C-alpha positions as CSV (number, residue, x, y, z in Angstrom):
1,M,42.1,62.7,79.0
2,P,38.7,61.2,79.8
3,R,38.1,57.7,78.5
4,T,35.0,55.6,78.3
5,L,35.0,52.3,80.3
6,P,32.6,49.5,79.9
7,F,30.8,48.8,83.2
8,Q,32.5,45.4,83.9
9,D,35.9,47.0,83.5
10,Y,35.0,49.9,85.8
11,F,33.1,47.8,88.4
12,V,34.9,44.5,88.4
13,R,38.4,44.7,86.8
14,L,39.2,48.2,88.1
15,R,37.1,47.9,91.3
16,C,35.5,51.3,90.8
17,E,38.9,53.0,91.3
18,P,38.8,55.4,88.2
19,T,37.3,58.8,88.9
20,L,34.0,59.3,87.2
21,D,33.1,62.6,85.5
22,S,29.9,61.2,83.9
23,L,27.8,58.1,83.3
24,E,26.3,56.9,80.1
25,Y,23.8,54.0,79.8
26,A,24.8,52.9,76.3
27,G,21.9,51.1,74.6
28,G,19.4,52.2,77.2
29,Q,17.2,54.0,74.6
30,G,16.8,50.8,72.6
31,A,16.5,48.4,75.5
32,R,13.2,46.9,76.6
33,P,12.1,45.4,79.9
34,S,11.7,41.7,80.1
35,P,8.3,40.2,79.3
36,S,7.7,39.5,83.0
37,F,8.5,43.1,84.0
38,L,6.2,44.4,81.3
39,D,3.5,42.2,82.7
40,L,4.0,43.6,86.1
41,M,3.9,47.1,84.8
42,E,0.5,46.4,83.2
43,R,-1.1,44.9,86.3
44,P,-4.3,46.8,87.2
45,D,-4.0,45.5,90.8
46,L,-0.5,46.8,91.5
47,E,-0.7,48.6,94.8
48,G,2.7,50.2,94.8
49,V,6.4,49.9,94.0
50,V,9.4,49.9,96.3
51,L,12.9,50.7,94.9
52,C,15.2,48.9,97.2
53,P,18.3,50.6,98.7
54,S,20.4,50.1,95.6
55,N,23.0,52.4,94.0
56,P,20.9,54.9,92.0
57,Y,23.5,55.3,89.4
58,L,24.7,51.7,88.8
59,S,21.7,49.6,89.7
60,I,18.6,51.7,89.1
61,G,19.9,54.2,86.4
62,P,20.3,51.5,83.7
63,M,16.6,50.5,84.2
64,L,15.6,54.2,84.1
65,A,17.5,54.6,80.8
66,M,14.9,52.4,79.2
67,P,12.1,54.7,77.9
68,A,9.4,52.1,78.8
69,V,10.5,52.0,82.5
70,R,11.0,55.7,82.9
71,G,7.8,56.5,81.1
72,W,5.9,54.0,83.3
73,L,7.3,55.5,86.5
74,E,6.5,59.0,85.3
75,G,2.9,58.2,84.4
76,R,2.1,55.4,86.8
77,R,-1.1,55.1,88.9
78,S,0.5,53.3,91.8
79,P,2.6,55.1,94.4
80,V,6.4,54.5,94.4
81,A,8.8,54.7,97.4
82,A,12.6,54.3,97.3
83,V,14.9,53.5,100.1
84,S,18.1,55.6,100.3
85,P,21.3,53.6,100.2
86,I,23.1,56.6,101.9
87,V,23.1,56.8,105.7
88,G,24.9,59.4,107.7
89,G,26.9,60.6,104.7
90,Q,28.1,57.1,103.7
91,A,27.0,54.3,101.4
92,I,25.9,51.3,103.3
93,K,27.6,49.1,100.7
94,G,29.4,49.7,97.4
95,P,30.5,52.9,95.5
96,A,27.4,55.1,95.8
97,A,29.1,57.7,98.0
98,K,32.2,57.8,95.8
99,I,30.1,58.2,92.7
100,L,28.0,61.0,94.3
101,R,31.1,62.9,95.3
102,E,32.7,62.5,91.9
103,L,29.6,63.7,90.1
104,G,29.6,66.8,92.3
105,Q,26.7,65.8,94.5
106,E,26.5,65.8,98.3
107,V,26.6,62.4,99.8
108,S,23.2,62.4,101.4
109,P,19.6,61.2,100.9
110,V,18.8,64.6,99.5
111,S,21.0,63.7,96.4
112,V,19.2,60.4,96.2
113,A,15.9,62.2,96.3
114,R,17.1,64.6,93.5
115,F,18.0,61.5,91.4
116,Y,14.5,60.2,91.7
117,E,12.7,63.5,91.5
118,G,9.5,63.1,89.4
119,L,9.6,59.3,89.7
120,I,8.9,58.6,93.3
121,D,6.4,59.7,95.9
122,A,8.3,58.8,99.1
123,L,11.9,58.3,100.1
124,V,12.6,56.1,103.1
125,I,15.6,57.4,105.0
126,D,17.5,56.3,108.1
127,E,17.0,57.9,111.5
128,A,20.5,59.3,111.2
129,D,19.4,61.5,108.4
130,G,16.1,62.6,110.0
131,G,17.3,66.3,109.9
132,L,17.0,66.2,106.1
133,T,13.3,65.7,105.9
134,A,12.5,69.4,105.0
135,D,15.0,69.3,102.1
136,I,13.5,66.1,100.7
137,A,10.0,67.4,101.2
138,R,10.9,70.6,99.2
139,L,11.5,68.3,96.2
140,G,7.9,67.1,96.4
141,I,8.9,63.8,97.9
142,R,7.5,62.6,101.2
143,P,10.4,61.6,103.6
144,V,9.8,58.6,105.7
145,V,12.2,58.2,108.6
146,T,13.0,54.8,110.1
147,R,15.9,52.5,110.7
148,T,17.2,51.3,107.3
149,I,20.3,49.4,108.2
150,M,19.5,45.7,108.1
151,R,21.7,43.6,110.4
152,D,19.4,40.6,110.9
153,H,16.1,39.0,109.8
154,D,14.0,41.1,112.1
155,D,15.6,44.3,110.7
156,K,14.7,43.2,107.2
157,E,11.1,42.4,108.1
158,R,10.7,45.8,109.9
159,L,12.1,47.7,107.0
160,A,9.9,45.8,104.6
161,R,6.8,46.7,106.7
162,D,8.0,50.4,106.9
163,C,8.4,50.4,103.1
164,L,4.9,49.0,102.6
165,A,3.5,51.6,105.0
166,A,5.4,54.3,103.0
167,V,3.7,53.2,99.8
168,R,0.3,53.0,101.4
169,G,0.7,56.4,103.1
170,V,1.1,58.2,99.8
């Protein structure tokens, strides 16, 4: 029989071991972004937004559950790029691949693109997934192929530059 688990139980106490059949962002409809985030959303000089390579379901999903955040991303004036946390059919870190599988999704940047469909303009994907660009483009999202795995400071700087270029290229 399915049961509902609070996030901390699932993620920390049970170490993501239970199989998921759905996710619910309890309280998301009534939640509001912090005042500093609201200020950022209202900045007229905002050139773009980059969603870092976080787990779409556990890290970004709770923010998108807030109507103010989702509405802002849907109606924004600035371009938005996201970085896929999936490389070569695996999550770089954490349970993203496990969650995708359990929710019936393929473990690929295409599933990440579907999650963000209507919210982003570009998806930064790793060179290992370069063969998926046509599938991502069919969703109306511009794929940007680069090296996304960050092993050192130089990798982090390069990826940051590539993400800024992705936003500016929209």
